[in-house]
C-alpha positions as CSV (number, residue, x, y, z in Angstrom):
1,M,11.1,2.1,16.1
2,N,8.0,0.5,14.7
3,Y,7.2,-3.2,14.6
4,I,4.6,-5.2,12.7
5,L,3.2,-8.6,13.7
6,T,3.7,-11.2,11.1
7,Q,2.9,-15.0,10.7
8,T,6.1,-16.8,10.0
9,N,4.9,-19.8,8.0
10,P,3.8,-18.8,5.5
11,L,5.5,-15.4,5.9
12,R,2.8,-12.7,5.8
13,I,1.5,-9.8,7.8
14,S,-1.0,-10.6,10.6
15,Y,-4.0,-8.3,10.3
16,K,-5.6,-9.6,13.5
17,S,-4.5,-9.6,17.1
18,V,-2.8,-12.8,18.2
19,G,-2.9,-13.8,21.9
20,G,-4.0,-10.2,22.7
21,L,-1.0,-8.7,21.1
22,P,-1.4,-5.7,18.9
23,T,-0.7,-5.9,15.2
24,T,1.6,-3.0,15.3
25,L,3.8,-1.5,18.0
26,S,5.7,1.8,18.3
27,R,8.4,1.6,21.0
28,D,12.1,1.9,21.7
29,T,12.4,-1.4,23.4
30,P,12.3,-4.8,21.7
31,P,8.7,-6.1,21.1
32,P,7.2,-8.7,23.5
33,T,7.5,-12.5,23.0
34,T,5.0,-13.8,20.5
35,P,3.2,-17.1,20.3
36,E,4.8,-19.8,18.1
37,G,4.4,-19.1,14.4
38,Y,4.3,-15.3,14.9
39,A,6.9,-12.6,15.2
40,Y,7.3,-8.9,15.3
41,V,9.5,-7.5,12.5
42,E,10.8,-4.0,12.1
43,D,8.6,-1.8,10.0
44,E,11.1,0.4,8.2
45,D,10.2,4.0,7.4
46,F,9.8,5.0,3.7
47,P,13.2,5.8,2.2
48,T,14.1,9.5,2.0
49,D,16.4,9.1,-1.1
50,T,15.1,9.0,-4.6
51,P,15.1,5.6,-6.3
52,A,17.4,5.0,-9.3
53,E,16.0,6.0,-12.7
54,G,13.4,3.6,-14.0
55,K,12.8,2.2,-10.5
56,I,10.3,2.7,-7.7
57,W,10.2,1.8,-4.0
58,S,8.2,-1.3,-3.2
59,R,7.5,-3.1,0.1
60,L,9.4,-6.3,0.9
61,L,8.5,-8.5,3.9
62,T,11.3,-10.6,5.3
63,T,11.7,-12.6,8.5
64,T,13.5,-9.6,10.1
65,S,11.8,-6.5,8.5
66,Y,9.0,-5.0,6.5
67,G,11.3,-2.8,4.5
68,W,11.7,-1.2,1.1
69,V,13.5,-2.3,-2.1
70,E,14.0,-0.7,-5.5
71,V,12.1,-2.5,-8.3
72,E,11.7,-1.9,-12.0
73,Q,8.9,0.5,-12.7
74,V,6.3,-1.4,-14.7
75,E,4.3,0.3,-17.4
76,T,0.7,0.3,-16.4
77,E,-2.2,-0.2,-18.8
78,E,-4.3,2.7,-19.6
79,E,-7.7,2.7,-17.9
80,W,-9.5,2.2,-21.3
81,Y,-7.4,-0.9,-22.1
82,E,-10.1,-3.2,-20.9
83,V,-13.7,-2.2,-21.1
84,P,-17.2,-3.7,-20.9
85,A,-18.0,-5.3,-24.3
86,W,-21.3,-3.4,-24.5
87,R,-19.3,-0.1,-24.7
88,I,-17.3,-1.3,-27.8
89,R,-20.5,-2.5,-29.4
90,A,-22.2,0.9,-28.8
91,I,-19.2,2.7,-30.4
92,A,-19.1,0.3,-33.3
93,K,-22.8,1.0,-33.9
94,V,-22.2,4.7,-34.4
95,T,-18.8,4.7,-36.0
96,P,-19.0,5.4,-39.8
97,F,-17.1,2.7,-41.8
98,G,-17.3,2.4,-45.6
99,E,-20.9,3.0,-46.6
100,S,-22.3,1.9,-43.3
101,V,-21.1,1.7,-39.7
102,L,-18.3,-0.4,-38.1
103,M,-20.7,-2.7,-36.4
104,D,-22.0,-3.9,-39.9
105,A,-18.4,-4.7,-40.9
106,V,-17.8,-6.6,-37.6
107,D,-21.1,-8.6,-38.2
108,A,-19.9,-9.5,-41.7
109,A,-16.4,-10.5,-40.5
110,I,-17.8,-12.8,-37.9
111,T,-20.4,-14.3,-40.3
112,A,-17.5,-14.9,-42.8
113,I,-15.4,-17.0,-40.3
114,A,-15.3,-20.5,-41.8
115,D,-14.2,-22.6,-38.7
116,P,-17.4,-23.3,-36.7
117,V,-15.5,-23.2,-33.3
118,E,-13.6,-20.0,-34.1
119,K,-16.9,-18.5,-35.3
120,A,-18.8,-19.5,-32.1
121,V,-16.0,-18.1,-30.0
122,A,-16.0,-14.7,-31.9
123,Q,-19.8,-14.5,-31.5
124,E,-19.7,-15.2,-27.8
125,V,-16.8,-12.9,-27.1
126,F,-18.1,-10.0,-29.2
127,Y,-21.9,-10.3,-28.7
128,H,-22.1,-11.8,-25.2
129,G,-18.7,-11.3,-23.5
130,N,-18.4,-9.2,-20.3
131,T,-15.2,-7.3,-21.3
132,L,-13.0,-6.8,-24.2
133,R,-9.2,-6.2,-23.9
134,R,-7.4,-4.0,-26.4
135,D,-4.7,-6.7,-26.8
136,S,-7.2,-9.6,-27.4
137,T,-5.9,-11.8,-30.3
138,L,-9.4,-12.1,-31.7
139,L,-10.1,-8.4,-31.6
140,T,-6.7,-7.4,-33.0
141,S,-6.9,-10.0,-35.9
142,M,-10.4,-8.9,-36.7
143,A,-9.4,-5.3,-36.7
144,T,-6.4,-6.0,-39.0
145,G,-8.8,-7.8,-41.3
146,L,-11.0,-4.8,-41.4
147,G,-8.1,-2.5,-42.1
148,L,-8.1,-0.7,-38.8
149,D,-4.7,0.4,-37.5
150,D,-3.5,0.5,-33.9
151,A,-4.3,4.2,-33.5
152,T,-7.9,3.7,-34.6
153,L,-8.4,0.7,-32.4
154,D,-7.0,2.7,-29.4
155,S,-9.4,5.6,-30.3
156,L,-12.4,3.2,-30.3
157,F,-11.4,1.9,-26.8
158,E,-10.9,5.4,-25.6
159,Q,-14.3,6.5,-26.9
160,A,-16.0,3.4,-25.3
161,F,-14.3,4.1,-22.0
162,A,-15.5,7.7,-22.1
163,I,-19.2,6.8,-22.4
164,E,-21.1,8.3,-19.5
165,V,-24.1,6.4,-18.2
């Protein structure tokens, strides 16, 4: 049986030795006594059975074990879902749009924003921001205003992500 040293309040794994005790033990006898505020809990082996459909195995630390539970599998975002803003600007500068390029349409859309605060935010986010997320309210509303559909916006992000530097 394997044991793992935990701090009991708050409950968390101890990644350092406490009182000279190891952080993990492999033995058939109960673990040694620990200082107050610490305890060894059973470190359960990874389950051999397959989780139910739509679920995955996830670790759960309790006061008695470091075990496994089935949890809902969460859809993960694509790698390209959030990219450095310069990548989107670079793609917008070379993407044909109307009689010019997409960047010209973005510039015009930002210039046309009437509300001074909203305009300032758009300028900072698009021209000076560190990253842009595909689901950004500002970005998606601007794209809709320019007539870009979801597939086109996805494609722009995928192209931006694929830039090699």
